C-alpha positions in Angstrom: 26.1 39.9 18.7 26.9 39.5 22.4 28.3 36.4 24.1 25.0 35.5 25.6 23.3 35.5 22.2 26.1 33.4 20.7 25.7 30.9 23.5 21.9 30.8 23.0 22.4 30.3 19.3 24.9 27.5 19.9 22.5 25.8 22.3 19.6 26.2 19.8 21.6 24.5 17.1 22.6 21.7 19.5 19.1 21.0 20.6 17.7 21.0 17.0 17.6 17.5 15.5 20.0 16.8 12.7 17.2 16.0 10.3 15.8 19.5 10.8 19.2 21.2 10.7 19.9 19.5 7.3 16.6 20.5 5.8 17.6 22.0 2.4 17.2 25.7 1.9 17.5 25.6 -1.9 16.5 23.2 -4.6 20.2 22.4 -5.5 20.6 20.8 -2.0 17.4 18.7 -2.4 18.3 15.0 -3.1 15.8 12.7 -4.8 12.5 13.3 -6.7 14.3 14.1 -9.9 11.1 13.2 -11.9 9.6 16.3 -10.3 12.3 18.8 -9.6 15.1 17.8 -12.0 16.1 20.0 -14.9 13.0 21.0 -16.9 10.7 18.7 -14.8 7.2 19.7 -14.0 7.5 21.3 -10.5 10.8 23.0 -11.3 9.2 24.5 -14.4 6.2 25.6 -12.4 8.4 27.3 -9.8 10.7 29.0 -12.4 7.7 30.2 -14.6 5.6 31.2 -11.5 2.8 28.9 -12.7 2.1 27.1 -9.5 -1.3 25.6 -8.6 -2.6 23.9 -5.6 -1.1 20.4 -5.2 -0.9 17.3 -3.0 2.4 15.5 -2.4 1.8 11.8 -1.9 4.6 9.5 -0.8 6.1 7.6 2.1 7.6 9.3 5.2 11.0 11.1 5.0 11.1 11.7 1.2 10.9 15.5 1.3 7.2 16.4 1.1 7.5 19.2 3.8 10.9 20.3 2.6 9.7 20.7 -1.0 6.7 22.7 0.2 8.9 25.1 2.2 11.3 25.4 -0.8 8.4 26.4 -3.0 7.2 29.0 -0.5 10.7 30.5 -0.2 11.4 30.4 -3.9 8.1 32.2 -4.7 8.5 34.7 -1.7 5.2 33.6 -0.3 3.8 33.9 3.2 4.1 30.3 4.5 1.6 28.7 6.8 2.2 25.2 8.2 -0.6 23.2 9.7 -0.9 19.6 10.9 -4.1 17.9 10.2 -3.6 15.9 13.4 -4.1 19.0 15.6 -5.8 21.6 13.5 -9.5 22.3 13.3 -11.9 24.3 11.2 -11.3 27.4 13.4 -7.5 27.2 12.7 -8.2 27.0 9.0 -10.4 30.1 9.0 -7.7 32.1 10.8 -5.2 31.2 8.1 -7.7 32.0 5.4 -8.4 35.4 6.9 -4.6 36.2 6.9 -4.4 34.9 3.3 -7.2 37.2 2.3 -5.4 40.1 3.8 -2.2 39.1 2.0 -4.1 39.0 -1.3 -5.2 42.6 -0.9 -1.5 43.4 -0.7 -0.8 41.3 -3.8 1.2 38.8 -1.7 0.8 35.1 -2.2 0.0 32.7 0.7 1.0 29.1 0.8 -0.8 26.8 3.2 0.9 23.5 3.8 -1.1 20.9 5.5 0.8 17.8 6.7 -1.2 14.5 6.9 -4.0 16.1 5.0 -5.7 12.7 4.7 -6.6 13.1 8.4 -8.9 16.1 7.8 -12.6 15.2 7.9 -15.1 16.2 5.2 -16.0 19.5 7.0 -12.4 20.5 7.3 -11.6 19.7 3.7 -14.8 21.5 2.5 -13.6 24.7 4.5 -10.7 25.0 2.0 -12.6 24.6 -1.2 -13.6 28.2 -2.0 -10.2 29.7 -1.1 -8.4 27.1 -3.2 -10.8 27.6 -6.0 -10.4 31.4 -6.2 -6.6 31.4 -5.5 -6.7 33.0 -2.0 -4.3 30.3 -1.0 -2.0 28.0 -2.7 -2.7 24.7 -1.0 0.1 22.1 -0.6 -1.1 19.0 1.1 1.2 16.1 2.1 0.0 12.6 2.7 1.3 9.1 3.1 -2.1 7.7 2.0 -3.4 7.3 -1.5 -5.3 10.7 -2.0 -8.0 9.0 -4.1 -9.0 7.1 -1.0 -8.7 9.8 1.6 -9.2 13.2 0.1 -12.7 14.1 -1.0 -13.4 14.5 -4.7 -14.2 18.3 -4.7 -10.8 19.1 -3.1 -9.0 16.5 -5.2 -10.3 18.0 -8.4 -8.8 21.4 -7.4 -5.3 20.0 -6.8 -2.6 18.3 -8.9 -1.4 15.1 -7.2 2.4 14.5 -7.4 3.8 11.1 -6.3 7.1 11.3 -4.4 9.1 8.1 -4.5 10.9 6.3 -1.7 14.6 7.4 -1.8 17.1 4.8 -3.2 20.4 3.8 -1.5 22.4 6.3 -3.6 20.2 9.2 -2.5 20.3 8.2 1.1 24.1 8.1 0.9 24.2 11.6 -0.6 22.1 13.0 2.2 24.2 11.4 4.9 27.4 12.5 3.2 26.1 16.0 2.9 25.3 16.0 6.6 28.8 14.7 7.6 30.6 17.3 5.5 28.4 20.4 6.0 26.7 20.2 9.4 28.4 22.5 11.9 28.2 20.1 14.8 29.3 17.0 12.9 32.3 18.6 11.3 33.4 20.0 14.7 33.2 16.5 16.1 35.1 15.0 13.1 32.5 12.3 12.6 33.4 9.4 10.3 31.6 6.1 9.5 33.3 2.9 8.9 32.3 0.7 5.9 30.0 -1.6 7.9 28.2 1.4 9.5 27.6 3.0 6.1 26.3 -0.2 4.6 23.8 -0.8 7.5 22.7 2.8 7.7 22.1 3.2 4.0 20.3 -0.1 3.6 18.3 -0.4 6.8 16.6 3.0 7.1 13.8 2.2 4.6 14.5 5.0 2.0 13.5 7.5 4.7 15.9 10.5 4.9 14.6 11.6 8.3 15.1 8.1 9.7 18.6 7.9 8.2 19.7 11.3 9.8 18.0 10.5 13.1 19.7 7.1 13.2 23.1 8.8 12.3 22.7 11.3 15.1 21.9 8.6 17.7 24.7 6.4 16.4 27.1 9.3 17.0 26.0 9.6 20.6 26.5 5.8 21.1 29.9 5.7 19.4 33.1 6.2 21.5 35.4 9.0 20.7 38.8 8.1 19.1 42.2 9.0 20.5 42.3 12.3 18.7 38.9 13.5 19.6 37.2 12.3 16.4 34.1 10.1 16.5 34.3 6.9 14.6 30.8 5.3 14.1 30.9 1.5 13.6 28.3 -1.0 12.5 27.5 -2.0 16.1 26.5 1.6 17.0 24.2 1.9 14.0 22.6 -1.5 14.8 22.0 -0.4 18.4 20.5 2.9 17.2 18.3 1.2 14.7 17.1 -1.7 17.0 14.8 -2.8 14.2 14.7 -2.4 10.5 12.3 0.3 9.3 9.4 -1.3 7.5 6.9 1.2 6.2 3.4 -0.2 6.5 -0.2 0.9 7.4 -3.0 -1.5 8.2 -5.7 0.5 6.4 -3.9 2.4 3.7 -1.9 1.8 0.5 0.9 -0.2 2.0 -1.7 -2.6 3.4 -3.2 -3.2 0.0 0.0 -3.2 -1.9 1.8 -5.8 0.3 -1.2 -8.2 0.5 -1.6 -7.9 -3.3 2.1 -8.7 -3.8 1.7 -11.7 -1.4 -1.4 -13.1 -3.1 0.1 -12.7 -6.6 3.3 -14.4 -5.5 1.3 -17.4 -4.2 -0.8 -17.4 -7.4 2.4 -17.3 -9.4 3.8 -20.4 -7.6 6.7 -18.5 -6.0 7.0 -19.7 -2.4 10.1 -17.6 -1.8 8.4 -14.3 -2.8 5.3 -15.4 -0.9 7.4 -15.9 2.3 9.1 -12.5 1.9 5.8 -10.6 1.6 4.3 -12.7 4.4 7.3 -11.7 6.6 6.8 -8.0 5.8 3.2 -8.2 7.0 4.1 -10.2 10.1 6.8 -7.8 11.1 4.5 -4.9 10.6 1.9 -6.4 12.9 -0.8 -7.3 10.2 -3.8 -9.2 11.5 -3.0 -12.9 10.9 -6.6 -13.7 10.4 -6.8 -11.2 7.6 -3.9 -13.0 5.8 -5.5 -16.4 6.5 -8.9 -15.2 5.1 -7.2 -14.1 1.9 -5.5 -17.5 1.6 -8.9 -19.2 1.9 -10.2 -17.1 -1.0 -7.1 -17.9 -3.1 -7.4 -21.6 -2.4 -10.7 -21.7 -4.3 -10.1 -18.9 -6.8 -6.6 -19.9 -8.0 -6.2 -23.5 -7.1 -9.7 -24.9 -6.9 -10.1 -28.6 -8.0 -6.5 -28.8 -9.3 -5.8 -29.6 -5.6 -9.0 -29.9 -3.5 -6.8 -30.2 -0.4 -5.8 -26.5 -0.8 -9.1 -25.3 0.6 -8.8 -27.7 3.5 -5.3 -26.5 4.2 -6.3 -22.8 4.1 -9.4 -23.2 6.3 -7.4 -25.3 8.8 -4.8 -22.6 8.9 -7.5 -20.0 9.7 -8.9 -22.2 12.5 -5.5 -23.0 13.9 -4.6 -19.3 14.1 -7.8 -18.6 16.0 -6.7 -21.2 18.5 -3.1 -20.2 19.1 -2.7 -16.6 17.8 0.6 -15.0 17.2 3.6 -15.2 17.2 3.4 -19.0 16.7 0.7 -18.4 14.1 3.4 -17.3 11.7 4.5 -20.9 11.3 1.0 -22.0 10.3 0.8 -19.1 7.8 4.1 -20.1 6.4 3.0 -23.7 6.0 -0.3 -22.7 4.3 1.4 -20.1 2.0 4.1 -22.5 0.8 1.6 -25.3 0.3 -0.7 -23.1 -1.8 2.2 -21.6 -3.7 3.5 -25.0 -4.6 0.1 -26.5 -5.5 -1.1 -26.9 -9.1 -3.3 -24.0 -10.2 -6.7 -23.7 -11.8 -9.2 -20.8 -11.8 -11.8 -22.9 -13.6 -14.2 -22.9 -10.6 -13.9 -19.1 -10.3 -14.5 -18.5 -14.0 -17.4 -21.0 -14.0 -19.5 -19.2 -11.4 -18.7 -15.8 -13.1 -20.0 -17.2 -16.4 -23.1 -18.7 -14.8 -23.9 -15.4 -13.0 -23.5 -13.5 -16.3 -26.0 -15.8 -18.0 -28.5 -15.3 -15.1 -28.2 -11.5 -15.6 -28.3 -11.5 -19.4 -30.9 -14.3 -20.3 -34.6 -14.6 -19.5 -35.1 -16.5 -16.3 -36.7 -19.8 -17.2 -38.4 -22.3 -14.9 -36.7 -25.6 -14.1 -37.5 -28.3 -16.7 -40.6 -30.3 -15.8 -38.7 -33.5 -15.2 -36.5 -31.9 -12.6 -39.4 -30.3 -10.6 -40.5 -31.7 -7.3 -44.0 -33.2 -7.2 -45.2 -33.5 -3.6 -48.9 -33.2 -4.5 -51.3 -35.1 -6.8 -52.1 -31.9 -8.7 -48.4 -31.4 -9.4 -48.0 -34.9 -10.6 -51.0 -34.5 -12.9 -49.4 -31.4 -14.3 -46.4 -33.5 -15.3 -44.0 -32.4 -12.6 -41.2 -34.9 -12.3 -42.2 -36.8 -15.5 -39.3 -38.3 -17.4 -36.7 -37.8 -14.7 -34.1 -40.6 -14.9 -32.6 -41.7 -11.5 -28.8 -41.8 -12.1 -28.2 -44.6 -9.5 -30.3 -47.0 -11.6 -27.6 -46.9 -14.2 -24.0 -48.1 -14.4 -21.5 -45.8 -12.7 -24.5 -43.9 -11.2 -24.7 -41.7 -14.3 -27.1 -41.2 -17.2 -27.0 -38.2 -19.7 -30.1 -36.1 -19.4 -30.9 -32.3 -19.4 -30.5 -30.4 -16.2 -30.2 -26.8 -17.6 -33.1 -24.7 -18.8 -34.0 -25.1 -22.5 -32.4 -21.8 -23.6 -29.1 -22.7 -21.9 -29.1 -26.5 -22.3 -25.7 -26.7 -24.0 -23.9 -24.3 -21.7 -20.5 -25.4 -20.4 -19.5 -23.1 -17.5 -17.0 -25.4 -15.8 -14.0 -26.1 -18.0 -11.5 -28.1 -16.0 -7.8 -27.7 -16.8 -5.3 -30.5 -17.1 -3.5 -29.3 -14.0 -3.2 -31.6 -10.9 -6.3 -33.4 -9.8 -8.4 -31.5 -12.2 -7.1 -33.5 -15.1 -8.9 -36.5 -13.6 -12.1 -34.4 -13.3 -11.9 -33.5 -17.0 -11.4 -37.1 -18.1 -14.4 -38.1 -16.0 -16.6 -35.4 -17.4 -15.5 -36.4 -21.0 -16.5 -40.0 -20.3 -19.9 -38.9 -19.2 -21.0 -35.9 -21.2 -21.0 -35.5 -25.0 -20.5 -31.7 -24.7 -17.2 -32.3 -22.9 -16.1 -34.5 -25.8 -16.8 -31.8 -28.4 
């Protein structure tokens, strides 16, 4: 190798991002996902026994989806094709499939890795079906979105789906330590991290190895060199490199549904602190404040109802106020509404009541309203008995008189069953004072 080649290689290494330089070349250097590639686990067994089938890796960014696909291709000595669903079209797919068909005639396996496979439309996904079915290609897709939402059923049925987990702090620490002790450039610079820098880097990169390594690389550039030429990275440098905490989120995908679900369940469970945490996650990720407020309106009726009739007023007022002022001030209104609803007494009696009534409408013959409840605007209707026997409640003490309002076949039904929580206790006592069926 001549001097110019050596310089070119050195420049190439220097220009390659640390995250790419540290991409594992063998399974033993892969950290995390032990449930898939640990000793005697499903993907390791499939690789070792050469029993691989098409698969989709589903997980958050920076957990090793692309790396694992490349390791599989290398381990099985396959021809590896990498494609991004963001830029590839049907023509690109057909070119790869033609090469794969030629490889097959030479008894060589072809692995097609498609990053962000959820971005492929139906036509692009359909173009893969036959080649996946007959084994022309081993398809490995990677997606951050739930495949059951984004990948069409025919393609999904031809693939195994494997869930890759967000990396924990210990795994991020191992990846960073491995980079510090094995990367050629970092060891030359004698890079060290102080305790605060480690703590911030490991905790604040969101379980994303790529983010951790990119942050480390930027922190090193920011950090000042020590007296002996070594680079000491301190907490301030890592903070500057991070700028903001990594908060994985998507406004239409799984994170969106998971976080709002956690938020609503925290409010329903009367935990204002958890509610505020999930609310903050959504606000920081830029979630639509009106979407959050709408969900609070639903919750106010579904989970609080008449236990605190003011809850619905609070929730609808919050929605109106947010429409008036927007964000970022809207976060204060959302906080007030969320904490009020979380701390309110709970009852789902109204929610259960309408569900039970709808069920009866579906399952029982539809009867006409009892004659005494019918309107009688004409003489003919009056002669037919419409309105006969109706008792006007206001003619009686307390403006109440017990009479039948339900159809005959459902006359004893009791859909609404108030709890003894909050204001609903008073409603129950009132109904018991009026109706015999609430005293039974």
